N, C-alpha and C positions, 0 to 999 in steps of 0.2 A: 433861301439859297438861290442865287442867280447863276445861271449857266449860259455861256455864249453858245451859239449854234454849232460852232466848230470845236466844242469840247471833245477831247479824244475818248471820253467815257461814253459818248453816245454812238451807238452802232446803227447805221442806216442799212439794215438788212434788205436785200432785194434790189438795191440801187447798183447800177453799173459804174457810175461815177458821181462825184460831187462837184458842184460849182461853188467856189468860195468868192464872195465879193463883199463890198462894204456894207451891204444890207443884211448879209447872213449867209445861209447855206441852202442850196437848191439841189435836190437829187435828180439825176438823169438816168434814163434807161439805155443810153448809148454813151460812149466815151465823150465827155464834154469837150475835151481839148481838140478832138478831130471831128466834131459834129458836122462841119461843113462838107465832109466827104460823103455824108448821107443825104438822101433826097430831102429837100426843104420840107415837104409835107410829113415825112417820117420824123424829122427833127421836132416838129410841133407836137406830135403824139408822144415822142420819147421824153419830152419835158414834163409829161404828166406821170406822177409816181405810182401808177397802178401796181399793186402788190408790194410796195415798199413799206417797211416797218421801222419806226424809230424805237430802238430797244435799249434797255438798261435795267440793272438791279437797283432797287431803292426801297427804303421804308417810308417814303414820303406819303403824306395824307392828302396832298394837293398837287396838281400839275397845271400850271398856267403857261400857255405858250403865246408868244407874240409873233405874228406872221407879217412878212414884208409886203405880200400881195393880198388881195381879197378874192379868195376862191369863189367861183360862181356855182351855186347850187350843189355843194359838195358836203361830205361829212368826214369826220375823223373818228375812228373806233378805238376804244380803250379795252385792252385785255390785261389781266393780272394773273400770273401763273397759268396762262392758257385759258382762262375763263373770261368770257365776254362780260364787261361791266356796263358800258353804255356807249352811245354815239353822241357826238357833238355836231350840231348843224353849223357849218361855216358860211352859210349864205349871208352876204352883205356884212361880213365882219372880218376883222384882221386879228382875231385872237381866239383861243379856246381855253376852257377851264373844266377840270375834273376835281371834285371835292369829296371828302369823307371816304377816302380810300383806306383799306386795312392798314393799321399801324404795325406793319411787320415787313421784314425783308422779302421782296417779291420781284418776279420778273415783270417788268412793265413793257408792254408793246403797244405802240400807237400806229394803227394802220392808216396810211395817208391816202388822200383822195385818189380815186381811180378815173376821175373825169375832169380834173382841173389841175393846174400847176400849184406848187406849194413851196414857199421859200421861208424858212424859219429864221427869225431874228434872235430869239432867246427863249429859254425855259426858266420857270421859277418853281422850285420845290419848297417843301416845308422847311422852316428854319431849323437847323440842327440835324436835318436828315442826312442819310448817307447815300452815296451813289457809286456804283461799280459797273464797269463795262461788261456787256454780255456779248459773247462771240458764239454765233450759231454753228454748232458742229453736226447738225442733223444732215440727213441725206439731201444732196443739192439737186433740185429739180429746176430745169429751164423749160418753159413752155412758150412757143412762138406761134403767133396767129394774128387774127384780125380784130375788129371791134367785138366780135363774139368771144374773144379771149380777154380783151381789155374790160369789157362788161360795164360800160357806162350806165346801163339800165338796171344793174344790181341795186338793192336797197341801200347798201353802204359798202365801204371798201373791203371789209372782211367777209362779205357775202357774195363776191364774185365766185364763179365756179372754180377757178384755180385756187382762190383763198380757202374755199370750203374743203377742197381735196387736200391742200397743204396742211391745214390745221388737223384734219382727221388722221392724217398719216405722219404727222410731225416731219414734214418735208421743209427744207430751207428753200423757199420759192424765189425764183427770179422770173417775173412775168414780162415777156416780150410780146404782149398783145398790143398791136398798133392799129387803131381804128382806120380802116380804109387803106392800110399801107403794108399788107402782107403780100409782097410780090416776089418772094424768093430772091431778094436783093443779095448780091454777093457780099456786100459789106455786113449784112446781118449774119450770113453764114460764117464769115470770118470772125465776127464777134462771138458767136456761140462756140466756135472752135477754140477760142482763146479764153473763155470763161471757165471756171471750175464747175464741173457737173458730174453727177452720178446717174442721171436719168434725164432724157430729153423727150419732149413731145412737140410735134409740129402739126398744126391744123392748117392746111393750105388749100386754096382754090377759090374761095368766094370773092375775094378782092380781085383776083386775076380774072374771074368771070365778069365781075361788075365793070371793071375798067378795060376789059379786053386787052390787058397788058401783055399777055402771052397767048399765042395761038397753038394749034396742034403741032406745028414744027418745033416750037421752043419750050413748051410746058414741061414735057417729060425730061428734056435735057437740063432744064433749070432745076428740077427736083434732084436729078442725079448729081449735078454739080454741087448743089447745096449739101447733100448727104456726104459726098466724098470730101468736101471741104471740112465739114464738121468732124469726119472720121480722122482727119489729120491730127486733131487734138484729142479726140476721144475714140480710140480705135475699137474699144470693146464694150462700151456701156450700152444699155438698152435705149433704142430710139423708137418711139411710137409715131408712125406717120398716119394721120387721120384725114380722110377725105371730107368734103363739105357736108355740113348737116343739112337737114331738109329745108327747102325754100320753095314753096309750091309754084310760084310764078316763074321760077327759073329752071325747074326740073327738065323740061323738054323744049324750052325756048332758046334758040340759038342767039348768042351774043354777036358782036361785030366781028369777032375772030373766028366764028363758026363753031363754038363750043356750046353744048348744053351742060347743065350741072351733072346730069347722069353720065355723060361722056367723060367729064372730068374725073368723076369717081373711078371709072374704069381705068383711066390713064394713071391715076395714083396707084391703084392696085397693081397694074402691069409693071409700073416702075419698081415697086417693091419686089416683085417676082424677079425682075432682071437683076437687081442688086443682090438678091439672095443667091442667084446663080453665080454671082461673082464673090461668093463666100462671106457675105454679110449676114451672119446667123443671128445677130442681135438687133436686126431691123424688123419691125412688126407693123403690119397693116391693120387698121381698124376702119370699118365702113362708117362714115358719118351718120348714115341713117339709123345705125344701131345706137349711136350716142344721143341723137335727137332726131327722131323720125316723124312721119305723118301723124302718128297717134298722139303727138304732143302739139299739134297745130294750134290748139286753143291758147297756148302759151307763147305764140309767135305773132304778136299783134300787128307788126308791120310786114309780115311774111318773110322776114329776114333775121331779126334779132329776137332772142328770147326775152321775156319780161323777167322781173325779179323772181317770180315763182318758177319760171321756166329754167332759170340758171341753176336752181336747186335740183331739178330733175336731171339737167345736163351733168352736174357734179356727181349725182348718184350713179348715173350710167357710166361715166368715166371711171369712177371708183370700181364698179362691178366688172366692167369689161377690160379696161386698160390696167389699172393698178393691180387688181387681183390676179389678172393673167400674168403680169410681169413679176409681181412680188408675193403672190400668195395671199394670205390673210390680210384683211384691211387693218387689223390691230397690230401696230408696230410698237 
């Protein structure tokens, strides 16, 4: 059975928008039609489908996909009924193939690359197989952050820390992790405001420190503006605001704007306290050092990004500190 990439029975869960062209379908993590309103460097990262899942119900025994581009050093992960089956290495190829799948009706989820673009031309399923659309009705979680949220260093797309947390809790994930591009852009705040959400987490600071894009005069005001903008669309849902994780070379070294990472953490904390004084009772602060602190330094090979094992520890701490605090038991 041949399916075009634009078949309505395919659900691109976690995508903000889809680009339809003569080559196929490409998922985006910003609205494609107005992408030029976003910074050009953010556009590049938003074209990478971190956290996006191509989902459907089928009894197919094979899934063969044709890709319009050749992803560089990336994988695609297959899950059936929530269970990991295998990963397919997309390096230097324009197709993927999964065979010998269970001959039963099942939820198929293909986790798309978290570090390269992906444009699907077509899918081929077993002859005579059925296909039905899957619409994810689980709790909707948006997480916004830097490369540490995009997780290019994870071993494969479904083992980024947001993916691990989402799978463990049955969250419907939208990952707005943009490598190098988490600068509290007003366009991103407006995007989060307008997306459906039941829970939002924001990890902010490290890109702002690295680029010195906001100094002591503007950083706190940008956080306040971001939260208040999001609150226009989501007045009462939980928002977790997380300060930067550990980075030993940046903790006490001032950047060009005069910030140390330690000072930025204090600014994030103080901002949450100010917003709580203005009656935001569903805004919560979490210290990044409790999510990934100096005790995990061995999993921080470049002193900035966790490695694949480090992301699993980050996920476990996010689960224990953030999810369990806001939702109670980790078993949903």
